[in-house]
N, C-alpha and C positions, 0 to 999 in steps of 0.2 A: 262303952256305948254300943248298942246293937246296930247292925247294918240298916234295920228298918227305920232307925232314927236319923240316919245319915242321908244326905242327898249330894253326892259328889259327881260332877260332870266336868272333865278336863277342858271341854270346849265351851263351857258357860262363860259369860262375860266376866263374872266376878273372879273366877279362877284365872282366866286369861290376863286380867289386870294385875293380879298379885299371886302368881302360882306358888312361890315359895311358901307363903303363909298357909295357903290352902292344902298343898301337898303335905306340909308338916302336920297340920291339924288332922288330916286323914290318917297319917301314920300313927299318931298318938291315940286317936279314937278307935281306929279299926285297921290294924296292920295288914289284914287280908280282906279285900273288898270285892264283891261281885258287881260288875257294872253292866248294865243293859240299857241302851238308848235306842232311838229310832235308827241310828246308823251303826252302832257298835255293840258288840257283846264280848267282853273279856274280863279277866280277873286281874286285880292289882295287888302286888305285894310291895310293902314299904319297909319290910323287916331288913335291917342292915345286914345281919348275919346270914339270913337266907339268901339275899342277893349276892353277897360277896363269896360265901362259902358253898353255895349250891348252884344257883342259877348261872353264875358266870364261870363256873368251873367246867371240867370235862364231864358234863352231866349226861347220862343216858336218856334222860327224859326231856330236858329243855334244849331244843335244837335251834341253831342259828340259820340252818340251810334254807328256810323259807323267808328269810329276811328279818328285819327288826321293826316291823310295822304291825298295825292291827289287822292287816290283810296280808295275804301271800304276795311277796314282791320279787322273790328270787327262788332259785332251786339249785343248791349244791354247786355253786360256781365260784371259783377264786377264793377271796377272803370270806365270802358268805357261805361258809361250810362248817362242819363240825370236825373235831380232832378224830383221827390223827392228821388228816389231810390239811386241816386248817393250820396246824403248826408248820407243816412243810411249806405251805404257801406263804405264811408269815416270814419264814426264813429267806424267801426270795426278796422280801421288802425290807427286812430289818437292817441290812448293812448301811443303808442311807440314813439311819436314825441313831447310830451309835454316838457316844460322846465325842469320839474323834471326828466323825462325819459332821456333827453339829458344830464343832469348833472350826472346822474348815469352811463350813457354809455361813457361819456367822457374819463375816465381812460383807457378803452379798446382801444379807438381810439388813444390815446397818446402812449399806449404801442406798438401798431402796427407801428405808425410813428417813434418811437424811434428805434425799431428793423430795420426798413428800413434805417433810418439815420445812424445807426451803420454799416450796410452793405456798405453804401456809403463811410463811414469814412476811410475804408481801401484802398480806391482808390483815385485818384486825378481828375478823369473825368468820365463821363457817359452820359446816356440819361435820363433826368429827367422824361420823360414820362414812361419809363420802370422801373426806379428805385423808383419812388414815386407816380407820378400822377395816374398811372394805378393801382398798387397793393394796395394802401391805401383804396380807396373807394371799390374796388373789394373784398378785404378781410373783410372790415366792412360790406358790403352787405351780405356776406356769414354768418357772425355771427348773424346779425339781422334776416335774413330769416331762418337760420337753415340748411344751406348747408355745406358740407365738405369744410373747408377753404383751404385745400391743393389743391382743384380742381378749384381755382379761375380763372386760365387762361382759363380753359374749359368754364366756365360760361361767362367770358368776350367775348370769341369767339362766343358763342351762341348769346349773346346780340348784338354784332356787326353784325352778319349775319342776325339776326331777324330784326333789324332796317333797314338794307340795303334792305331786301326783302319787308318789309312792307311799308317803307317810300319812297324808291327811285327806286325800280323796278316797272315800270308801268304795268307789267303783273298781271291781277287779280288772287288772290289766290296763288301767287308764294311762299308765306311764310308758306303755310299749312303743307308741308312735315316736315320742321324743327320744326314747332310748335308741331306736333305729337310727335317728339322725346323729346322735352322739357316737354310736357304733361306727357308722360310715366315716365320720370325720377322723376318729382315732385310728381306724385301720388304714385310712389313706396316709396318715402320718407314719404309721408303722411300716407301710410299704416303702416309703421314702428311705427309712433306715435300712430295710432289707436290700434296697437298691444300692446303697452305699457299700454294703457288705459284698454284694455280688460284683460290684465294680472293682472291688479290691481282691477279687478272686477267692473270697472266703465262703465256703459252703457250709461249714459247721462253726458258727460263731461261738465265742465264749466270753467270759467277763473280762479277759485281758484286752479285748477290743474296745472296751469303754474308754472314751477319751482319746483313742488312737484312730480307729476307723469310723466310729460313730460317736455322737456326743455322749457324755457321761451323765445320763439322766434316766428316769424310770421307764420311759418308752423303750430306750435302747436296752436297759437292763432286762426288761420283760422279754425282749427278743433273744438276748444272748444267754439268759439264765436257763438252767435245767431244773425240773421238778420231778422227783421220783423217777429219774432216768430218761425223761422226755422233755420236749419243748412245750412251752405254754401254748395253749390253743388261742385262736383269735378272740374267743369269748373271754378267756382268762386275761388276756392283755387289755381288753376293754374294761374288765372288772377292776384292774389296777387303775385305769384312767378314771373310772367312776368313783373309786375310793378316794382318789386325790381330789376330784371335782367337788365331791360332797364333804368328806371329812376334812379336807385340807383348806376349806374356805369358810363356810358358814359358821362352824363352831369357833374358829379362832377370831373371826370378825365379831361374834357375839362376846367372846371372852374379853377382847380389848375394849369394846364399847361398854360392857357391863362394869368392868373394873374401873375405868375412868369415871363413869357415871356415879358409882358409889363413892369414889374419892371426892368428887366435886360436890356431892350432896351435902357433905359435912366439911366445911372449910378447914377445920382442924385436921382432918385426915389428909387432905391435899397438902397442906403446909408441912405436916409431919413427914410425908414421903418426899417432898421437895428438899427438906432439911436433912434427911437421912436416906440416901439411896439404898441402904441395906434393907429398908422396909419394902422395896419394890417386890422382891420375891414373895414376901409374906402377903402383900396386897393381892398379888396374882393368885396365890393359893387360896386365900380367903374368898376371893371373887369366885373361883371355881366351886368352892363349897357352898357359898351363900346364894349365888346366882348361876347354877350350872347351865352352860350353854345348851345342853340337851337335858330336858327335864325327865325323860323316861325313854326306855326302849322296850322291845318285845322279844319274847321267845315263843316257840311253838311246841306243844306237847307231842311226843312221839307215841304215846300210849295213854289210856285212861289213868287218872291218878286222883287220889284223895288228898286234899290239902286243907288243913284247918277246918275240918268238918264239911268241906265242899267236895262234891264229886265232879271233877273236871273230865270232859270226854277227850278221846283221841283228837289231836289237832287243835286243842284249846289254845287260845292266845293268852299269854301271861305278860302283863305289863309290869316291869320292875321300876319302881319310882326312885330315881336318883335324887330328885329334889327332896323327897320325904326322908330317905335314908341319910342324906347329908345334914339333916337337922335332928338327928337322934340325940336326945339329951344325955343318954348314957355314954356317948362317945365324944360329944362336943359341949364344952361349957358355954352357957348362954347361946344356944344354937340359933336363936332368932336375931342375933346381933352380928353386925359386920365389925370384926375386931382386928385391929392391927397389932394387938398384944396377945393374940391367940397363942396358947402354949405350943411350943414347937412340936411335941409329940402328936398334936392334933392336926398339924398342917397337911400331912400326907394321907390322912385317913379318909378323905372324901372319895366318893365313888364316881366322880365326874369323868374319869377316863376308864371306867370299868374296873375289872380285876381279873386275876388268874389268867386262864388261857385266852380270855377276851379283853385283856388290857390293851388300850389303844396304842398302836405302834407309833402314832404321830404325836404322842404326848410331849416328848422332848422338844419337838419343833414348835408346838403350840405355846408351850411355856416360854421358850426362847423369844418367839415373835412378840408375845405380850410383854415380856420384860423389856425388850428393846423399845417397844412403842411407848411404854410408860416412862422409861428412862429419857427418851427423846423429849416427851412433853414436859416432864418436870424440870429438865435442864434448860430447855429452849423457851418454854412458855410457862414460867412459874406463876404468872397472873391469870392463867387459864381459869375460866368460870363458866357455869351453865348460863345460857342466854335465852332460855325459853323452855317450854314443855317438851319432853321427849316422847317418842312414839315407839311402841313395841313392834317387833316383826309379827307377821300374821300367823305363822304356823304354830299349832298348839303344842307340839312336842319339843319345840325349840324356844329359847328365851334369850332375847337380845333387843338392842335398840335399832329400829329402822331409821330413826332420825335422832341426832344428838347435837342440837344447836349449842355452840360455844362461842365465847369471845376471849380475846387475850390482849387487849390494849391496856 
């Protein structure tokens, strides 16, 4: 089908209501699409191989340093950079996400989940978004980063607002006022850690001081770590905080909500997972593929380039469609169906955590939180059921339930 016969707009109501179907249809009809609306002009690739093997690799053309939105939102800071510095910065963060680190952190996640489950237990109905899908990853994020856990709703609000302004408001720089507020808060907390080190007579902190002089969390790690022979700057420390605030909350909240929603949509699915806990991991992976929490992201061209017969200028914005690539019929059998019997070789093929040098470092944590959440619900609330219509979140690049009414009597 030619582009002239297509009319795709990711912010149209029909796409917002069912993005998976529409992004998949675009991928099959026109894998490379030029979009121009009153607010946006960018190009969309839905080609699985192009996204995985070109855009998300160490590409000299497709840069991450201007952010991952349809407008410039960052410039060469922290994780929002290109290799080789991007890899060096990832190395500062990776130790907290190794299998050993996840195994050590798992009891804390389970404790939070059990506390939330106990609060649900005294009632017979509620909103699963508010009762579990939101507070579990939000509170886990606070513990990992080193923020006051009781303030998790404030941080979730900040994350939602920041993502709305950065990714969905077309006005350049609209996020800067909120970012200044987040910056001041995070640096004040960082100064508290520096004060602990000074009080202990430590002028040159290192990672051995984690858990001894300062708490073993990512605020402390950012202060004690070195990168390319130097300390992290204040802006880089805040970038770590912003990465946790956004990537550590919304996406996992969406994953938990989407997964439970799809299981409850079909009673046979829910009962199958309740009967066989081994299906929980499959359900989480299939949810990631079928309902990616992030529908798409962006990269920025560092030079003019021709793609698929299109002449893209320098600094062109390229949207790579995760939702479209995740339903590639050449890689996924029955791609438009949510399947608990999906062949095992297909389970890890989705691009919901990216790929290559830009594979999400938080993927192990998101998977673990979602698996623990579903395990809690299937074991504690086997009669869980939908109790009304759900509502989607508002942002068009993300896909999740803003409300998920359920009952379990």
